[in-house]
C-alpha positions in Angstrom: -18.5 200.9 -43.1 -16.5 199.0 -40.2 -12.9 198.2 -41.3 -11.9 195.2 -43.1 -15.1 194.1 -44.7 -13.5 192.5 -47.4 -15.5 189.3 -48.1 -13.3 187.7 -51.0 -11.6 185.2 -48.7 -14.5 183.4 -48.0 -14.1 182.1 -51.4 -10.9 180.6 -50.5 -11.4 178.9 -47.1 -9.2 175.9 -46.3 -11.3 172.9 -46.9 -11.4 171.8 -43.1 -9.4 172.2 -39.7 -7.2 169.3 -40.4 -5.9 171.0 -43.8 -5.6 174.2 -42.0 -3.6 172.5 -39.1 -1.0 170.8 -41.3 -0.7 173.6 -43.8 0.4 175.6 -40.4 2.9 173.3 -39.3 4.3 173.3 -42.8 4.5 176.9 -43.3 5.7 177.5 -39.3 7.6 174.5 -38.5 10.2 176.1 -36.6 8.0 178.7 -34.9 6.8 178.3 -31.2 3.2 176.9 -31.5 2.3 176.2 -27.7 3.6 176.6 -24.1 2.3 175.2 -21.3 3.4 174.8 -17.3 5.3 171.7 -16.3 5.9 171.7 -12.6 7.1 175.6 -11.7 8.4 176.2 -15.2 7.1 176.6 -18.6 7.8 174.1 -21.6 7.4 175.3 -25.3 7.2 173.1 -28.4 7.2 174.2 -31.9 4.7 173.5 -34.6 6.6 170.8 -35.9 6.7 169.1 -32.6 3.2 169.6 -32.0 2.4 168.4 -35.6 4.4 165.3 -35.1 2.5 164.4 -31.9 -0.9 165.1 -33.2 0.0 162.9 -36.3 0.6 159.9 -33.9 -2.1 160.4 -31.9 -4.6 160.9 -35.0 -3.2 157.7 -36.6 -3.6 155.6 -33.0 -7.2 156.7 -33.1 -7.5 155.2 -36.6 -5.7 152.3 -35.5 -8.5 152.0 -32.9 -11.2 152.0 -35.6 -12.2 156.0 -35.6 -13.7 156.5 -39.0 -15.2 159.8 -40.6 -17.7 161.7 -38.5 -17.7 159.3 -35.6 -17.6 161.1 -32.2 -14.6 161.2 -29.7 -15.2 162.8 -26.5 -12.9 165.0 -24.4 -13.5 165.3 -20.5 -10.6 167.6 -19.4 -9.8 171.2 -18.3 -8.0 173.4 -20.5 -4.2 172.3 -21.1 -2.1 171.3 -24.0 -3.0 168.0 -24.1 -6.4 169.2 -24.7 -5.6 170.9 -28.0 -3.6 167.6 -28.9 -6.6 165.5 -28.7 -8.9 167.9 -30.4 -6.5 168.4 -33.3 -5.9 164.7 -33.5 -9.7 163.9 -33.5 -9.8 165.9 -36.6 -6.9 164.8 -38.3 -8.6 161.1 -38.3 -11.7 163.0 -39.7 -13.5 162.2 -36.2 -15.6 164.8 -34.5 -15.1 166.5 -31.0 -17.4 165.9 -28.4 -16.5 168.4 -25.8 -17.4 167.9 -21.7 -16.5 170.2 -18.9 -14.5 168.4 -16.2 -17.1 170.0 -13.9 -19.9 168.1 -15.5 -21.6 165.6 -13.1 -21.6 162.1 -13.7 -25.1 161.6 -15.5 -24.9 164.5 -17.4 -21.2 163.2 -18.9 -23.0 159.9 -19.7 -26.2 161.8 -21.2 -23.6 163.6 -23.4 -21.0 161.1 -24.4 -24.3 158.3 -24.8 -26.5 160.7 -27.0 -23.4 161.7 -29.2 -22.4 157.8 -29.4 -18.8 158.5 -28.6 -16.3 155.7 -29.6 -13.4 157.3 -27.7 -13.0 159.5 -24.8 -10.1 161.3 -23.6 -10.1 161.6 -19.8 -8.1 163.9 -17.9 -7.6 162.1 -14.8 -9.0 159.5 -12.5 -12.0 161.7 -11.2 -13.3 161.7 -15.0 -12.2 158.0 -15.9 -14.3 156.9 -12.8 -17.5 159.1 -14.3 -17.1 156.9 -17.3 -16.7 153.7 -15.5 -20.0 154.1 -13.1 -21.7 154.7 -16.5 -20.1 152.2 -18.7 -23.3 150.3 -19.1 -25.0 153.3 -20.6 -22.4 153.6 -23.0 -22.3 150.9 -25.4 -20.5 152.9 -28.1 -17.4 153.6 -26.0 -14.7 151.1 -26.8 -11.8 152.9 -25.4 -10.7 155.7 -22.9 -7.6 157.7 -23.1 -6.6 159.2 -20.0 -3.9 162.3 -19.7 -3.0 161.8 -16.2 -5.2 159.1 -14.9 -4.4 155.5 -14.1 -4.0 153.1 -17.1 -5.7 149.4 -16.6 -3.8 148.1 -20.1 -7.3 147.2 -21.5 -10.2 149.8 -21.6 -8.2 152.9 -20.0 -4.9 153.6 -21.6 -2.4 156.4 -21.5 -1.5 159.0 -24.4 1.8 157.6 -24.9 0.4 154.3 -25.4 -2.3 155.8 -28.1 0.8 157.5 -29.7 2.8 154.2 -29.9 -0.6 152.4 -31.5 0.1 155.5 -33.9 3.4 154.8 -35.1 2.6 151.2 -35.4 0.0 152.4 -37.7 2.1 155.1 -39.5 4.7 152.4 -40.5 2.2 150.5 -42.3 0.1 153.7 -43.7 2.7 156.2 -44.0 0.6 159.0 -45.8 -2.9 158.2 -44.2 -2.9 161.5 -42.0 -2.6 163.9 -45.6 -4.8 161.5 -47.4 -7.5 161.6 -44.5 -7.3 165.4 -44.4 -7.9 165.8 -47.7 -10.9 163.8 -48.0 -12.6 165.7 -45.5 -15.5 168.0 -46.7 -16.1 171.5 -45.7 -19.7 170.1 -44.5 -18.4 167.3 -42.5 -19.0 167.4 -38.6 -16.3 168.7 -36.7 -17.4 169.3 -33.4 -20.7 168.5 -31.0 -20.8 171.1 -28.1 -23.5 170.6 -25.9 -25.0 173.6 -24.6 -25.0 173.9 -20.7 -29.0 174.5 -20.7 -30.6 175.8 -17.3 -33.6 173.6 -18.0 -33.9 169.9 -19.4 -30.9 168.1 -20.6 -28.4 170.0 -22.8 -28.4 170.3 -26.7 -25.7 169.1 -29.0 -24.7 171.7 -31.4 -23.7 170.1 -34.8 -20.8 172.5 -36.1 -19.2 171.7 -39.5 -15.4 172.5 -40.5 -16.4 175.1 -42.4 -17.7 177.0 -39.5 -14.4 176.7 -37.7 -12.0 177.3 -40.6 -14.3 180.7 -41.5 -13.9 181.7 -37.9 -10.2 181.8 -38.2 -10.0 183.3 -41.4 -12.5 186.1 -40.4 -10.2 186.9 -37.9 -7.2 186.7 -40.2 -8.7 188.7 -43.0 -9.2 191.7 -40.5 -5.7 191.7 -39.8 -6.2 191.8 -35.9 -3.8 189.1 -34.9 -0.3 188.3 -36.6 2.5 185.9 -36.2 4.4 187.6 -33.6 1.4 188.0 -31.3 1.3 185.3 -27.9 -2.0 184.7 -26.7 -2.6 183.7 -23.0 -5.6 180.7 -23.0 -7.2 180.1 -20.0 -11.0 179.8 -21.3 -12.7 176.4 -21.2 -11.9 174.7 -24.4 -15.3 172.6 -24.0 -16.9 176.3 -24.7 -17.2 177.4 -28.0 -15.2 180.8 -27.3 -12.0 178.6 -26.4 -12.4 176.7 -29.7 -12.5 179.9 -32.0 -9.1 181.2 -30.6 -7.7 177.8 -31.7 -9.2 178.3 -35.2 -7.9 181.9 -35.1 -4.3 180.5 -33.9 -4.2 178.0 -36.7 -5.2 180.7 -39.5 -2.9 183.5 -37.9 0.0 181.3 -36.9 0.8 183.2 -33.4 1.9 181.1 -30.5 -0.4 180.4 -27.4 0.7 179.8 -23.6 -2.0 177.6 -22.2 -2.9 177.1 -18.2 -6.6 176.7 -17.6 -6.4 177.2 -13.9 -8.5 180.4 -13.2 -6.8 181.3 -9.9 -3.5 181.3 -11.8 -4.7 183.8 -14.3 -3.2 187.2 -12.8 0.3 185.4 -11.7 0.4 183.9 -15.4 -0.1 186.8 -17.1 2.8 188.5 -15.4 4.9 185.9 -16.4 3.8 185.0 -20.0 3.5 188.7 -20.7 1.0 188.0 -23.5 -0.2 190.6 -26.4 -3.8 189.3 -26.2 -6.2 187.3 -24.4 -9.9 186.1 -24.6 -11.9 186.4 -21.5 -15.1 186.5 -19.9 -16.5 189.8 -18.1 -16.4 188.5 -14.8 -12.2 188.5 -15.0 -12.2 192.0 -16.0 -14.9 193.0 -13.4 -12.7 191.0 -10.8 -9.4 192.9 -11.9 -11.1 196.1 -11.9 -12.5 195.7 -8.4 -9.1 194.2 -7.0 -7.1 197.2 -8.3 -9.5 199.7 -7.0 -10.2 198.4 -3.6 -6.2 198.2 -3.3 -5.9 202.0 -4.0 -9.2 202.9 -1.7 -7.0 200.7 1.1 -4.3 202.9 0.4 -6.0 206.0 1.2 -4.5 209.4 1.4 -2.2 211.0 -1.2 -1.9 207.7 -3.3 -5.7 207.3 -3.7 -6.0 211.0 -4.8 -3.3 210.6 -7.2 -5.0 207.2 -8.4 -8.5 209.0 -8.7 -7.2 211.9 -10.6 -5.0 209.6 -13.0 -8.3 208.0 -13.9 -10.3 211.2 -14.5 -7.5 212.5 -16.8 -7.1 209.0 -18.6 -11.0 208.8 -19.2 -10.9 212.4 -20.5 -8.1 211.9 -22.9 -9.6 208.8 -24.4 -13.0 210.2 -24.7 -11.3 213.3 -27.1 -9.1 210.6 -29.0 -12.6 208.5 -29.7 -14.2 211.4 -30.5 -11.3 212.6 -33.1 -10.6 215.8 -31.1 -7.0 217.4 -30.2 -5.9 217.0 -26.6 -4.8 220.2 -25.1 -1.3 220.6 -24.2 -1.8 220.8 -20.4 -3.8 217.5 -20.4 -1.4 216.0 -22.4 1.6 216.8 -20.0 -0.9 215.5 -17.0 -1.7 212.3 -18.7 2.0 211.6 -19.7 2.6 212.0 -15.7 0.0 209.8 -14.5 0.9 207.3 -17.1 4.2 206.8 -15.6 3.0 207.1 -12.2 -0.5 205.0 -12.2 -1.2 203.3 -15.7 2.1 201.6 -16.2 1.9 200.0 -13.3 -1.7 198.7 -14.0 -0.6 197.5 -17.6 2.4 195.7 -15.6 -0.1 193.6 -13.7 -1.3 191.9 -16.9 2.5 191.4 -18.3 2.7 194.9 -19.8 2.4 193.8 -23.4 -1.1 193.6 -24.0 -2.5 195.1 -27.3 -5.9 194.2 -26.3 -8.3 191.9 -24.7 -11.4 190.2 -26.3 -14.6 189.9 -24.1 -17.3 187.5 -24.7 -19.9 185.2 -23.2 -21.5 187.9 -21.7 -22.2 191.6 -21.4 -19.3 193.9 -20.4 -20.3 197.1 -18.8 -19.3 200.1 -20.8 -17.8 202.0 -17.9 -15.5 199.2 -16.9 -14.4 198.8 -20.4 -13.7 202.7 -20.2 -12.0 202.5 -17.2 -9.4 200.3 -18.9 -9.1 202.1 -21.8 -8.3 204.9 -19.5 -5.3 202.9 -18.3 -4.1 202.0 -22.1 -5.7 198.5 -22.1 -8.3 198.2 -24.8 -10.7 195.7 -24.3 -12.7 194.7 -27.7 -16.1 193.3 -27.0 -17.5 190.6 -29.4 -20.8 188.5 -29.8 -21.7 185.2 -30.6 -23.2 181.9 -29.9 -22.1 178.2 -29.8 -24.9 177.9 -32.6 -22.8 180.2 -34.7 -19.3 178.7 -33.4 -18.8 181.6 -30.9 -17.9 184.4 -33.5 -20.8 186.4 -35.0 -19.4 190.1 -34.5 -16.3 191.8 -32.8 -15.2 195.3 -32.5 -11.7 196.0 -34.5 -8.7 197.5 -32.7 -8.6 200.5 -35.3 -12.2 201.1 -35.1 -14.3 200.3 -32.2 -17.3 201.7 -30.2 -17.5 201.4 -26.7 -21.0 199.8 -25.4 -21.2 197.8 -28.7 -20.1 194.4 -29.4 -19.0 195.6 -33.0 -20.1 194.8 -36.6 -20.6 191.3 -38.2 -17.7 189.3 -39.1 -16.6 189.8 -42.8 -18.7 187.2 -44.9 -21.4 186.8 -42.3 -24.7 189.0 -41.8 -26.6 190.5 -38.7 -29.9 191.6 -38.9 -32.6 192.8 -36.4 -35.8 190.7 -36.6 -39.0 190.6 -35.2 -39.4 191.6 -31.4 -35.8 193.4 -32.4 -34.4 189.9 -32.2 -30.8 189.6 -33.1 -30.4 187.0 -36.3 -27.5 185.9 -38.1 -26.4 184.3 -41.3 -23.3 183.0 -42.3 -20.7 179.8 -42.9 -20.5 179.9 -39.1 -23.8 179.0 -38.3 -24.7 175.5 -37.3 -25.8 172.6 -39.1 -28.5 172.1 -36.2 -29.3 169.9 -33.0 -27.9 166.6 -32.9 -31.0 164.0 -32.9 -33.5 167.3 -32.2 -35.4 168.0 -35.7 -37.7 170.3 -34.0 -35.7 172.2 -32.1 -33.5 172.7 -35.0 -36.4 174.1 -37.0 -37.3 176.4 -34.0 -34.1 177.9 -34.1 -33.9 179.2 -37.7 -36.6 181.6 -39.3 -38.4 180.8 -42.4 -36.1 182.5 -44.6 -33.0 180.5 -42.9 -31.5 182.7 -40.4 -30.3 181.9 -36.9 -32.6 183.0 -34.1 -30.3 184.1 -30.9 -32.9 184.8 -28.4 -31.1 188.3 -27.8 -32.7 191.7 -28.0 -30.4 194.4 -29.9 -30.0 197.2 -32.4 -28.0 198.0 -35.2 -26.3 201.6 -35.7 -26.1 203.5 -39.2 -22.3 202.0 -39.2 -23.2 198.1 -38.5 -22.2 198.1 -35.2 -24.3 195.5 -33.0 -25.6 196.8 -29.3 -27.3 193.7 -27.3 -30.0 194.8 -24.9 -30.2 191.3 -23.2 -31.9 187.7 -23.3 -35.3 188.5 -24.5 -36.1 185.6 -22.1 -34.8 187.5 -19.0 -36.7 190.8 -20.0 -39.5 191.2 -17.7 -42.4 193.4 -17.1 -43.5 194.8 -13.8 -47.0 194.8 -12.7 -47.1 198.8 -13.8 -46.4 197.7 -17.2 -42.8 198.9 -17.4 -40.2 196.8 -19.1 -37.1 196.0 -17.2 -33.6 194.5 -19.0 -32.0 193.0 -15.7 -28.4 192.8 -17.6 -28.2 196.5 -18.1 -28.9 197.5 -14.4 -26.8 194.5 -13.1 -23.7 195.7 -15.1 -24.0 199.3 -13.9 -24.1 197.7 -10.4 -20.7 196.0 -10.9 -19.1 199.0 -12.1 -19.9 201.0 -9.1 -19.2 198.7 -6.3 -15.7 197.1 -6.6 -16.6 194.3 -4.1 -19.4 192.6 -6.3 -19.2 189.3 -7.5 -22.7 189.0 -8.9 -26.1 191.4 -8.8 -29.1 189.8 -9.7 -32.5 192.0 -10.2 -35.9 190.5 -10.2 -39.3 191.8 -10.7 -41.7 190.3 -13.1 -45.3 191.2 -12.8 -44.3 192.8 -9.2 -44.8 196.2 -8.8 -40.9 196.9 -7.9 -37.8 195.5 -8.6 -35.4 193.7 -5.7 -32.0 192.3 -6.0 -30.0 189.5 -4.7 -26.0 190.2 -4.1 -22.8 188.2 -3.8 -19.4 189.7 -2.8 -16.3 188.5 -4.2 -14.6 186.5 -1.4 -10.9 187.6 -2.3 -12.2 191.4 -2.0 -14.1 190.9 1.0 -11.0 189.0 2.8 -8.9 192.0 1.8 -11.8 194.3 3.1 -12.3 192.5 6.5 -8.5 192.9 7.2 -8.8 196.7 6.6 -12.0 196.7 9.0 -10.9 194.9 11.8 -13.1 191.6 10.8 -10.0 189.4 9.8 -10.3 185.6 10.3 -14.3 186.0 10.0 -16.2 183.5 7.8 -17.4 185.1 4.6 -21.1 184.8 6.0 -20.1 186.6 9.0 -18.5 189.3 7.0 -21.0 190.1 4.4 -23.8 189.9 7.2 -22.1 192.5 9.2 -23.8 195.8 9.8 -20.8 197.3 8.3 -20.8 195.6 5.0 -24.7 196.0 4.9 -24.5 199.8 5.3 -21.4 200.0 2.6 -23.6 197.9 0.1 -26.6 200.0 0.7 -24.6 203.2 -0.2 -23.8 201.6 -3.7 -27.5 200.6 -4.0 -28.4 204.2 -3.7 -25.6 205.2 -5.9 -27.1 202.9 -8.5 -30.8 204.1 -7.9 -29.6 207.7 -8.8 -28.7 206.2 -12.1 -31.7 204.4 -13.0 -35.6 205.3 -14.2 -37.9 205.2 -11.3 -39.3 202.0 -12.3 -35.7 200.1 -12.5 -34.6 201.2 -9.0 -33.9 198.4 -6.5 -36.5 198.8 -3.4 -35.2 195.8 -1.8 -32.0 193.8 -1.6 -30.3 190.8 0.5 -26.4 189.7 0.6 -26.6 185.9 0.1 -24.2 184.1 2.5 -22.1 182.3 -0.5 -20.9 183.6 -3.9 -22.4 181.5 -6.8 -19.9 178.8 -8.3 -19.6 176.6 -11.4 -19.8 173.7 -9.0 -23.1 174.8 -7.2 -24.6 174.8 -10.6 -25.3 178.3 -10.5 -22.9 179.8 -12.9 -22.0 178.0 -16.4 -18.4 177.1 -16.8 -18.2 180.2 -18.9 -18.8 182.1 -15.8 -22.6 183.3 -16.7 -25.2 183.2 -14.1 -28.1 180.6 -14.7 -30.8 183.0 -13.6 -33.6 180.4 -13.3 -31.4 178.2 -11.0 -30.6 181.4 -8.9 -34.4 182.1 -8.8 -35.6 178.8 -7.9 -32.9 178.4 -5.3 -33.9 181.4 -3.7 -37.6 181.7 -4.0 -38.3 182.1 -0.3 -35.7 184.9 -0.2 -37.1 186.6 -3.1 -40.9 186.3 -1.9 -39.8 187.8 1.7 -38.5 191.0 -0.2 -42.0 191.6 -1.2 -43.9 190.1 1.9 -43.9 193.7 3.6 
């Protein structure tokens, strides 16, 4: 059985996240809770300071008339104020409704209108403008609270003004926060998270306090994280992966450094020096590609040492995972390469990382093993918004590369009809907001959540995900293809890749659309006499076409004949969240990309 599968903690969960937060403030009052950038420096606050601010903001929401389970929106990027707003909403017994800052104005209005939000925290004037432009469609919205935007003293107020309202309310109701928190039941609505669906309108996932409290307690029960850990948090808090890391922090008591600017991740890691971080696979793919291409550019002896180091590191880690002894000669080599190569790789991530947690999409096993060879463990987990993000996760002391680990203690995973992964436990959603038919479809007749993912369980209970059932396709020759498995193999081979998308449903062969990482290609251009040229010019050059073609050939040598990529094309732009081709958690919206490139794909089959 996997490590730490004791489930007795489930019977002793805190009743709700508000009580969980207030208990953490009381237990760790003088310890650091959060740090965040202020200009060029980082500011730090204790649990007591955060608790005092949350109390005032929560009381402010009550002063505005927020009552039990009424929805309050947050339209902002990941930052300290997002956390404060979320905790204040829950301490006021409200329900947080999340909106990504990149969500367009129409969808923002739809989400906030469908949720009947009465108050919205809006990050800046850009987010406020979306609300103003659709004010007539938001009849329930009585007040906007802005982090950095312009207050008008009427409909739009600042955070400090909300806190001042709270202070006055607390003067008349000094125990209102504690009394309100105690009255929140575990089955009360805590959050509405709207899934960024690739077709149709987004669906609001109704998650209870019980779901989030359980997620944090399950991590605590496994003894994975402790009070002396330091998290670096950049993930979108509007996504369930970010939210589950907050619930883990409340349960375990570690400090969190917060900065949602993706372009600052590597720089921040060097400054913050965290002991762990959650991330989407794209972050690890990009870091792997950057380090490998830098070494290739060095060439000569340095590149040879780098290559040899990873051969030795991979061999040593493989022996360790198999429980075998390491020959003395190999041990000596490994110690030398750790000093020359691996320590420098670890330093790029701050030098103190105990492990990373990867989720939201599949991580290629070869990339995971590459990081492991350098002494950086990536623990892959699995889940979805509909089960509060965490369903399974590997454990630092017991993990299997290529799997997403066993079910969290107190929860269950099974393989249903058609090899579909199905989930049961305290973390599973109540249903979809205002969508009873969709809710019914999401569950089996005996009450298990359908994930829509194809997978398998081994004898030890470790889950392996094959891919989304709807993404699997059959060629005209009758062979089934799991595109995500092919795509992740290519990303491990070609360090310049950003995205690799395989198509071939009902066709007689597979084709691919490729995008290359703009930063990596800028470095390649400098090394190859194309500095200053545009991305489109670089990727369409004969040299890049030949280079990518070599990697495709290498990929094909590893695939079954019916999986091989016969034709491919490099797009003249990378996929972005802003273009609608990536979700905010950096997953490819496959059908959007396919629809946008119908003619290109058809041309690959034309001759």
